[in-house]
N, CA, C and O atoms as a GROMACS GRO file, in nm:
protein
  340
    1MET      N    1  -1.948  -0.730  -1.769
    1MET     CA    2  -1.959  -0.667  -1.639
    1MET      C    3  -2.076  -0.568  -1.646
    1MET      O    4  -2.082  -0.484  -1.735
    2ASP      N    5  -2.168  -0.579  -1.551
    2ASP     CA    6  -2.282  -0.488  -1.552
    2ASP      C    7  -2.242  -0.352  -1.495
    2ASP      O    8  -2.133  -0.335  -1.441
    3ALA      N    9  -2.332  -0.256  -1.507
    3ALA     CA   10  -2.303  -0.118  -1.469
    3ALA      C   11  -2.270  -0.105  -1.321
    3ALA      O   12  -2.178  -0.032  -1.284
    4GLU      N   13  -2.343  -0.175  -1.236
    4GLU     CA   14  -2.319  -0.166  -1.092
    4GLU      C   15  -2.182  -0.225  -1.056
    4GLU      O   16  -2.109  -0.168  -0.975
    5ALA      N   17  -2.148  -0.336  -1.115
    5ALA     CA   18  -2.018  -0.397  -1.090
    5ALA      C   19  -1.905  -0.306  -1.137
    5ALA      O   20  -1.801  -0.296  -1.072
    6LEU      N   21  -1.925  -0.240  -1.249
    6LEU     CA   22  -1.825  -0.148  -1.300
    6LEU      C   23  -1.808  -0.028  -1.207
    6LEU      O   24  -1.696   0.016  -1.182
    7ARG      N   25  -1.918   0.026  -1.157
    7ARG     CA   26  -1.912   0.137  -1.061
    7ARG      C   27  -1.838   0.095  -0.934
    7ARG      O   28  -1.755   0.169  -0.881
    8ASP      N   29  -1.868  -0.025  -0.887
    8ASP     CA   30  -1.801  -0.076  -0.768
    8ASP      C   31  -1.651  -0.090  -0.792
    8ASP      O   32  -1.571  -0.049  -0.708
    9GLU      N   33  -1.614  -0.145  -0.904
    9GLU     CA   34  -1.472  -0.160  -0.938
    9GLU      C   35  -1.404  -0.022  -0.946
    9GLU      O   36  -1.294  -0.005  -0.895
   10ASN      N   37  -1.469   0.073  -1.009
   10ASN     CA   38  -1.413   0.209  -1.019
   10ASN      C   39  -1.396   0.272  -0.881
   10ASN      O   40  -1.296   0.340  -0.857
   11ARG      N   41  -1.491   0.251  -0.791
   11ARG     CA   42  -1.480   0.303  -0.654
   11ARG      C   43  -1.361   0.241  -0.582
   11ARG      O   44  -1.285   0.310  -0.515
   12ARG      N   45  -1.347   0.110  -0.596
   12ARG     CA   46  -1.237   0.042  -0.528
   12ARG      C   47  -1.101   0.088  -0.583
   12ARG      O   48  -1.007   0.106  -0.507
   13VAL      N   49  -1.091   0.106  -0.713
   13VAL     CA   50  -0.967   0.153  -0.774
   13VAL      C   51  -0.937   0.296  -0.731
   13VAL      O   52  -0.822   0.330  -0.703
   14ALA      N   53  -1.039   0.381  -0.725
   14ALA     CA   54  -1.020   0.519  -0.679
   14ALA      C   55  -0.971   0.519  -0.535
   14ALA      O   56  -0.882   0.596  -0.500
   15TRP      N   57  -1.030   0.434  -0.451
   15TRP     CA   58  -0.986   0.422  -0.312
   15TRP      C   59  -0.839   0.379  -0.307
   15TRP      O   60  -0.761   0.435  -0.230
   16LEU      N   61  -0.802   0.281  -0.388
   16LEU     CA   62  -0.665   0.231  -0.391
   16LEU      C   63  -0.566   0.343  -0.426
   16LEU      O   64  -0.462   0.357  -0.362
   17ARG      N   65  -0.599   0.421  -0.526
   17ARG     CA   66  -0.513   0.533  -0.566
   17ARG      C   67  -0.502   0.637  -0.454
   17ARG      O   68  -0.392   0.680  -0.418
   18TRP      N   69  -0.617   0.674  -0.399
   18TRP     CA   70  -0.620   0.775  -0.293
   18TRP      C   71  -0.540   0.727  -0.172
   18TRP      O   72  -0.455   0.801  -0.121
   19LYS      N   73  -0.566   0.607  -0.126
   19LYS     CA   74  -0.500   0.555  -0.006
   19LYS      C   75  -0.351   0.534  -0.030
   19LYS      O   76  -0.270   0.563   0.057
   20GLY      N   77  -0.315   0.486  -0.148
   20GLY     CA   78  -0.174   0.469  -0.181
   20GLY      C   79  -0.100   0.602  -0.184
   20GLY      O   80   0.010   0.613  -0.132
   21ASP      N   81  -0.161   0.703  -0.245
   21ASP     CA   82  -0.101   0.836  -0.248
   21ASP      C   83  -0.086   0.894  -0.108
   21ASP      O   84   0.017   0.953  -0.075
   22LEU      N   85  -0.188   0.877  -0.027
   22LEU     CA   86  -0.184   0.925   0.111
   22LEU      C   87  -0.073   0.856   0.189
   22LEU      O   88   0.003   0.922   0.260
   23LEU      N   89  -0.062   0.725   0.175
   23LEU     CA   90   0.041   0.650   0.246
   23LEU      C   91   0.180   0.694   0.200
   23LEU      O   92   0.270   0.711   0.283
   24ARG      N   93   0.199   0.710   0.072
   24ARG     CA   94   0.329   0.757   0.022
   24ARG      C   95   0.364   0.894   0.082
   24ARG      O   96   0.478   0.917   0.123
   25ALA      N   97   0.267   0.984   0.088
   25ALA     CA   98   0.291   1.116   0.146
   25ALA      C   99   0.330   1.105   0.294
   25ALA      O  100   0.423   1.171   0.339
   26VAL      N  101   0.260   1.022   0.367
   26VAL     CA  102   0.290   1.005   0.510
   26VAL      C  103   0.431   0.947   0.526
   26VAL      O  104   0.508   0.995   0.609
   27LEU      N  105   0.464   0.846   0.447
   27LEU     CA  106   0.596   0.784   0.459
   27LEU      C  107   0.708   0.883   0.430
   27LEU      O  108   0.812   0.881   0.495
   28TYR      N  109   0.686   0.970   0.334
   28TYR     CA  110   0.788   1.069   0.300
   28TYR      C  111   0.793   1.186   0.398
   28TYR      O  112   0.901   1.238   0.425
   29GLN      N  113   0.678   1.228   0.451
   29GLN     CA  114   0.671   1.357   0.518
   29GLN      C  115   0.656   1.354   0.670
   29GLN      O  116   0.690   1.453   0.736
   30ASP      N  117   0.606   1.245   0.726
   30ASP     CA  118   0.582   1.244   0.871
   30ASP      C  119   0.714   1.227   0.946
   30ASP      O  120   0.768   1.116   0.952
   31SER      N  121   0.764   1.336   1.002
   31SER     CA  122   0.894   1.332   1.069
   31SER      C  123   0.891   1.254   1.200
   31SER      O  124   0.997   1.216   1.250
   32SER      N  125   0.774   1.228   1.255
   32SER     CA  126   0.766   1.152   1.380
   32SER      C  127   0.760   1.002   1.357
   32SER      O  128   0.763   0.924   1.453
   33LEU      N  129   0.753   0.960   1.233
   33LEU     CA  130   0.740   0.819   1.197
   33LEU      C  131   0.876   0.750   1.203
   33LEU      O  132   0.975   0.802   1.151
   34ASP      N  133   0.880   0.633   1.268
   34ASP     CA  134   1.003   0.554   1.265
   34ASP      C  135   0.985   0.436   1.169
   34ASP      O  136   0.874   0.414   1.120
   35LEU      N  137   1.091   0.362   1.143
   35LEU     CA  138   1.088   0.255   1.045
   35LEU      C  139   0.986   0.147   1.082
   35LEU      O  140   0.914   0.098   0.995
   36SER      N  141   0.980   0.110   1.207
   36SER     CA  142   0.886   0.007   1.250
   36SER      C  143   0.742   0.049   1.224
   36SER      O  144   0.662  -0.030   1.173
   37ALA      N  145   0.708   0.172   1.258
   37ALA     CA  146   0.573   0.222   1.235
   37ALA      C  147   0.543   0.232   1.086
   37ALA      O  148   0.432   0.204   1.043
   38ALA      N  149   0.642   0.273   1.008
   38ALA     CA  150   0.624   0.282   0.863
   38ALA      C  151   0.596   0.144   0.804
   38ALA      O  152   0.506   0.129   0.722
   39ARG      N  153   0.672   0.045   0.847
   39ARG     CA  154   0.648  -0.092   0.800
   39ARG      C  155   0.507  -0.138   0.836
   39ARG      O  156   0.439  -0.202   0.757
   40GLN      N  157   0.465  -0.104   0.957
   40GLN     CA  158   0.330  -0.143   1.001
   40GLN      C  159   0.223  -0.078   0.916
   40GLN      O  160   0.125  -0.143   0.880
   41LEU      N  161   0.241   0.049   0.882
   41LEU     CA  162   0.143   0.118   0.797
   41LEU      C  163   0.131   0.049   0.661
   41LEU      O  164   0.020   0.032   0.609
   42VAL      N  165   0.243   0.010   0.604
   42VAL     CA  166   0.240  -0.058   0.474
   42VAL      C  167   0.172  -0.194   0.488
   42VAL      O  168   0.093  -0.232   0.401
   43SER      N  169   0.201  -0.266   0.594
   43SER     CA  170   0.138  -0.397   0.615
   43SER      C  171  -0.014  -0.385   0.631
   43SER      O  172  -0.089  -0.467   0.578
   44VAL      N  173  -0.057  -0.285   0.705
   44VAL     CA  174  -0.201  -0.263   0.723
   44VAL      C  175  -0.266  -0.228   0.589
   44VAL      O  176  -0.374  -0.276   0.558
   45PHE      N  177  -0.198  -0.145   0.510
   45PHE     CA  178  -0.251  -0.111   0.378
   45PHE      C  179  -0.263  -0.236   0.292
   45PHE      O  180  -0.363  -0.253   0.221
   46ARG      N  181  -0.164  -0.322   0.296
   46ARG     CA  182  -0.170  -0.447   0.218
   46ARG      C  183  -0.292  -0.530   0.260
   46ARG      O  184  -0.361  -0.586   0.175
   47GLU      N  185  -0.318  -0.538   0.389
   47GLU     CA  186  -0.435  -0.612   0.439
   47GLU      C  187  -0.564  -0.549   0.389
   47GLU      O  188  -0.657  -0.619   0.350
   48GLU      N  189  -0.571  -0.417   0.391
   48GLU     CA  190  -0.691  -0.347   0.343
   48GLU      C  191  -0.712  -0.372   0.194
   48GLU      O  192  -0.825  -0.394   0.150
   49VAL      N  193  -0.605  -0.370   0.118
   49VAL     CA  194  -0.616  -0.397  -0.025
   49VAL      C  195  -0.662  -0.540  -0.048
   49VAL      O  196  -0.745  -0.565  -0.136
   50ALA      N  197  -0.610  -0.634   0.030
   50ALA     CA  198  -0.650  -0.774   0.016
   50ALA      C  199  -0.800  -0.793   0.044
   50ALA      O  200  -0.865  -0.877  -0.017
   51GLU      N  201  -0.852  -0.715   0.138
   51GLU     CA  202  -0.995  -0.723   0.169
   51GLU      C  203  -1.080  -0.669   0.053
   51GLU      O  204  -1.184  -0.726   0.020
   52ARG      N  205  -1.035  -0.561  -0.007
   52ARG     CA  206  -1.111  -0.498  -0.116
   52ARG      C  207  -1.091  -0.566  -0.250
   52ARG      O  208  -1.177  -0.558  -0.338
   53PHE      N  209  -0.976  -0.633  -0.267
   53PHE     CA  210  -0.944  -0.699  -0.393
   53PHE      C  211  -0.901  -0.843  -0.363
   53PHE      O  212  -0.783  -0.877  -0.376
   54PRO      N  213  -0.995  -0.928  -0.324
   54PRO     CA  214  -0.961  -1.065  -0.287
   54PRO      C  215  -0.889  -1.138  -0.401
   54PRO      O  216  -0.927  -1.129  -0.518
   55GLY      N  217  -0.785  -1.211  -0.362
   55GLY     CA  218  -0.710  -1.288  -0.459
   55GLY      C  219  -0.606  -1.210  -0.537
   55GLY      O  220  -0.538  -1.265  -0.624
   56LYS      N  221  -0.591  -1.082  -0.508
   56LYS     CA  222  -0.497  -0.997  -0.582
   56LYS      C  223  -0.373  -0.960  -0.500
   56LYS      O  224  -0.302  -0.865  -0.533
   57GLU      N  225  -0.347  -1.034  -0.393
   57GLU     CA  226  -0.232  -1.004  -0.309
   57GLU      C  227  -0.102  -1.010  -0.388
   57GLU      O  228  -0.012  -0.930  -0.364
   58GLY      N  229  -0.092  -1.104  -0.480
   58GLY     CA  230   0.028  -1.116  -0.562
   58GLY      C  231   0.052  -0.992  -0.646
   58GLY      O  232   0.166  -0.952  -0.666
   59THR      N  233  -0.055  -0.932  -0.694
   59THR     CA  234  -0.042  -0.809  -0.772
   59THR      C  235   0.010  -0.697  -0.684
   59THR      O  236   0.096  -0.619  -0.726
   60PHE      N  237  -0.041  -0.688  -0.562
   60PHE     CA  238   0.009  -0.588  -0.467
   60PHE      C  239   0.158  -0.609  -0.444
   60PHE      O  240   0.236  -0.514  -0.447
   61ASP      N  241   0.196  -0.734  -0.420
   61ASP     CA  242   0.336  -0.765  -0.391
   61ASP      C  243   0.428  -0.733  -0.509
   61ASP      O  244   0.543  -0.694  -0.489
   62LEU      N  245   0.379  -0.749  -0.630
   62LEU     CA  246   0.461  -0.723  -0.748
   62LEU      C  247   0.470  -0.575  -0.784
   62LEU      O  248   0.572  -0.529  -0.834
   63ILE      N  249   0.362  -0.500  -0.760
   63ILE     CA  250   0.356  -0.362  -0.807
   63ILE      C  251   0.374  -0.261  -0.694
   63ILE      O  252   0.460  -0.174  -0.704
   64LEU      N  253   0.296  -0.271  -0.590
   64LEU     CA  254   0.298  -0.168  -0.486
   64LEU      C  255   0.406  -0.189  -0.380
   64LEU      O  256   0.470  -0.094  -0.336
   65TRP      N  257   0.427  -0.315  -0.340
   65TRP     CA  258   0.525  -0.343  -0.234
   65TRP      C  259   0.662  -0.285  -0.268
   65TRP      O  260   0.723  -0.221  -0.182
   66PRO      N  261   0.714  -0.305  -0.391
   66PRO     CA  262   0.846  -0.248  -0.423
   66PRO      C  263   0.849  -0.095  -0.416
   66PRO      O  264   0.952  -0.037  -0.381
   67ARG      N  265   0.740  -0.031  -0.447
   67ARG     CA  266   0.735   0.116  -0.439
   67ARG      C  267   0.748   0.162  -0.295
   67ARG      O  268   0.822   0.256  -0.265
   68PHE      N  269   0.674   0.096  -0.205
   68PHE     CA  270   0.683   0.134  -0.064
   68PHE      C  271   0.820   0.095  -0.007
   68PHE      O  272   0.875   0.168   0.076
   69ASP      N  273   0.873  -0.017  -0.050
   69ASP     CA  274   1.006  -0.060  -0.007
   69ASP      C  275   1.110   0.046  -0.045
   69ASP      O  276   1.198   0.079   0.035
   70ARG      N  277   1.101   0.098  -0.167
   70ARG     CA  278   1.195   0.200  -0.213
   70ARG      C  279   1.186   0.326  -0.125
   70ARG      O  280   1.288   0.385  -0.091
   71ILE      N  281   1.065   0.367  -0.090
   71ILE     CA  282   1.047   0.485  -0.005
   71ILE      C  283   1.115   0.463   0.129
   71ILE      O  284   1.187   0.550   0.178
   72LEU      N  285   1.093   0.346   0.190
   72LEU     CA  286   1.154   0.318   0.319
   72LEU      C  287   1.306   0.314   0.308
   72LEU      O  288   1.375   0.362   0.398
   73ARG      N  289   1.357   0.256   0.201
   73ARG     CA  290   1.503   0.252   0.182
   73ARG      C  291   1.560   0.393   0.164
   73ARG      O  292   1.666   0.424   0.216
   74GLU      N  293   1.488   0.477   0.091
   74GLU     CA  294   1.534   0.615   0.071
   74GLU      C  295   1.537   0.691   0.203
   74GLU      O  296   1.627   0.770   0.228
   75ARG      N  297   1.438   0.666   0.286
   75ARG     CA  298   1.426   0.745   0.408
   75ARG      C  299   1.505   0.687   0.526
   75ARG      O  300   1.568   0.762   0.601
   76TRP      N  301   1.502   0.552   0.542
   76TRP     CA  302   1.564   0.491   0.658
   76TRP      C  303   1.683   0.400   0.625
   76TRP      O  304   1.752   0.354   0.716
   77GLY      N  305   1.707   0.374   0.499
   77GLY     CA  306   1.818   0.286   0.462
   77GLY      C  307   1.783   0.139   0.470
   77GLY      O  308   1.866   0.054   0.437
   78GLU      N  309   1.662   0.107   0.514
   78GLU     CA  310   1.612  -0.030   0.520
   78GLU      C  311   1.472  -0.033   0.463
   78GLU      O  312   1.401   0.067   0.464
   79GLY      N  313   1.435  -0.149   0.412
   79GLY     CA  314   1.304  -0.160   0.350
   79GLY      C  315   1.210  -0.251   0.425
   79GLY      O  316   1.209  -0.256   0.548
   80LEU      N  317   1.130  -0.322   0.347
   80LEU     CA  318   1.022  -0.406   0.399
   80LEU      C  319   1.058  -0.553   0.404
   80LEU      O  320   0.973  -0.636   0.434
   81HIS      N  321   1.183  -0.587   0.375
   81HIS     CA  322   1.223  -0.726   0.357
   81HIS      C  323   1.172  -0.821   0.464
   81HIS      O  324   1.136  -0.934   0.432
   82SER      N  325   1.167  -0.780   0.588
   82SER     CA  326   1.125  -0.870   0.695
   82SER      C  327   0.974  -0.869   0.716
   82SER      O  328   0.924  -0.941   0.803
   83GLN      N  329   0.901  -0.790   0.640
   83GLN     CA  330   0.758  -0.773   0.662
   83GLN      C  331   0.670  -0.851   0.566
   83GLN      O  332   0.551  -0.867   0.592
   84LEU      N  333   0.725  -0.900   0.457
   84LEU     CA  334   0.642  -0.965   0.356
   84LEU      C  335   0.588  -1.096   0.409
   84LEU      O  336   0.664  -1.184   0.451
   85HIS      N  337   0.456  -1.109   0.407
   85HIS     CA  338   0.382  -1.227   0.450
   85HIS      C  339   0.416  -1.253   0.592
   85HIS      O  340   0.364  -1.348   0.651
   0.00000   0.00000   0.00000
């Protein structure tokens, strides 16, 4: 991997961490958010990740989706089950 490709990968990973942390904070803290809107936010994030990391949707589904599902279950008693794909 050349230096420019490595920088690009590092930028994309930094964005993923930042955006994931931000989304987790919103899901936990935004008192005006309802379950439907929360599910939509997670779905939009998944689409954004798929655009930045083509072909890695399965990794998102295995690692990040369960984390967001757990947050929704903790807060609303329901998760993302009806939102996957």
